N, C-alpha and C positions, 0 to 999 in steps of 0.2 A: 681236438683239432690243432694242428701245428700253426703257430702264427706265421704270417707272410714273411719269409726271410728275405725277399727282394728289397724290402725297405730298410733292412738293418745295414748299418755301415760296415765297411772294412776299415780297421785302424792300421795305417802304415806308419811305423816308427822308424824313421830314417833321417840321418843328418846330412847326407850328401845330396846337394840340390840336383846334381845330374842324375843320380839314381832315383830320386823322387820323381823327376820329370819323365824319365824313361819308363818307370813303373806306371805312372798315371797315363802316359801315352799308350802303353801296352794294354792296359785295362780298357781305355777308351776305344782303341781299335777293335777290341773284342766286344764292344758295346755292352759292357757290364752295366747292369741296371742298379746295382748297389752303390750308394754314395761312398766315396773314399774320404776318410778323415786323415790328416797328416799331423803327426807329432814329430818335431824336428830334433828332439833330444829326449833322453830318458825321463827327465823331470816332467816335461810336457805330457809324456805318456802317463805317468803316475797321477798327474793333475786331472785325468779323466775319472779316476775312482770316485771322488765325491760327486761328480756330475752324474755318474751312473747310479749312485746311491740316491740322488735327488730325482731319478726317474728318466733321465735321458736314455735314448735307445742304446742298448748294449751292442757292441760290435759282434758281427757274425764270426769274425776271426781277426786276430791281431797278427800282423806281419812285423816281426821285431828284429831289427839289426842288432848285432852283438856289440860292435864298437861304437859307442855313443858318447857325446859330451855330457857333462853334469852327472848323470847316473848311467852306468853301463848296462847293456842289454841283459846280462845274467842277473844283475841286481833288480832290474825292472821285473824280470820274470819271477824272481824270488818273492818280491813284494806283491805282485799280482796273485800269486798262489797263496800268500798268507791272508789276503783279504777276502772275507766272505762273498762280497759282491762280484769279484773277478776270479775267484778260485777256480771255477770250472770253464772259464772262457778258453776256447781253442787258441793256442799261441803257436805260430809257425815262425821259427827262426829263419830269417832270410838274410844271409850274410855272406861276405866274401871269404870268410875263414873256413878252410876245410881241415884245420888242425884237429887231430883226434881228441885232444884235451878239451877243446871248445865244444865239440859234438857231445862228448861224455858229460861235461858239466851242464850243457843245455838239457839233456835228458834226465840228469840227476835232479834238476830243478823243475822237472815235469813239463818240458816242452812237448807239444803234440807232434811236431815234425821239425826237421832240420833240412833246409834247402840251401845249397851253395849258389850264390848269385851267378847267373851266367854272364859271360863277357860280351856276347853279341846281342843286338836287339832282337834278332830272329829267335835266338834261344830264349830270351826273356819272354817273348810272345808265347813260346811253348809252355814256359813255366806258369805264366799268368793264366793260360788256358787251363792248365791242370789245377791251379788254385781255384779258379772259378768253378770248374766242373765239380771238384770234390767238395770244397768248403762252402760253396754257395748253392749247389744244386743237389748233391748226393747226401752229404752229411746232415744229420739231424742235431742241431746245436741245443745246448741247454737254454731254457727260457730266457 
């Protein structure tokens, strides 16, 4: 039997406070039941790895920005994929960059999906609805 995925968190890795706030508001308006954890730079995201090894709940999905302070998003993705505890976690790049090179690099580093951040709140609501529907309800994540 699958574990209850509604209690597993979503890890949002985003340094822009406005984008963090808008994303949290969009998920709250959708009444998402999963808790949202926020890492405000790449190093904070990587600091979760030993916590997961120690038994903290693994995220259902990681929403990862590309342009981050301290450790950029591609490097975070590379290190997540290198580590046994996080190797199979679904990672969705959620970024303002629509540059072909960034998209290609993200998939070369085994991102599960690449979404360009919408500019309007209404469009962000649509994106969060799709993320919730697919990653929280339809997809069967690894343990």
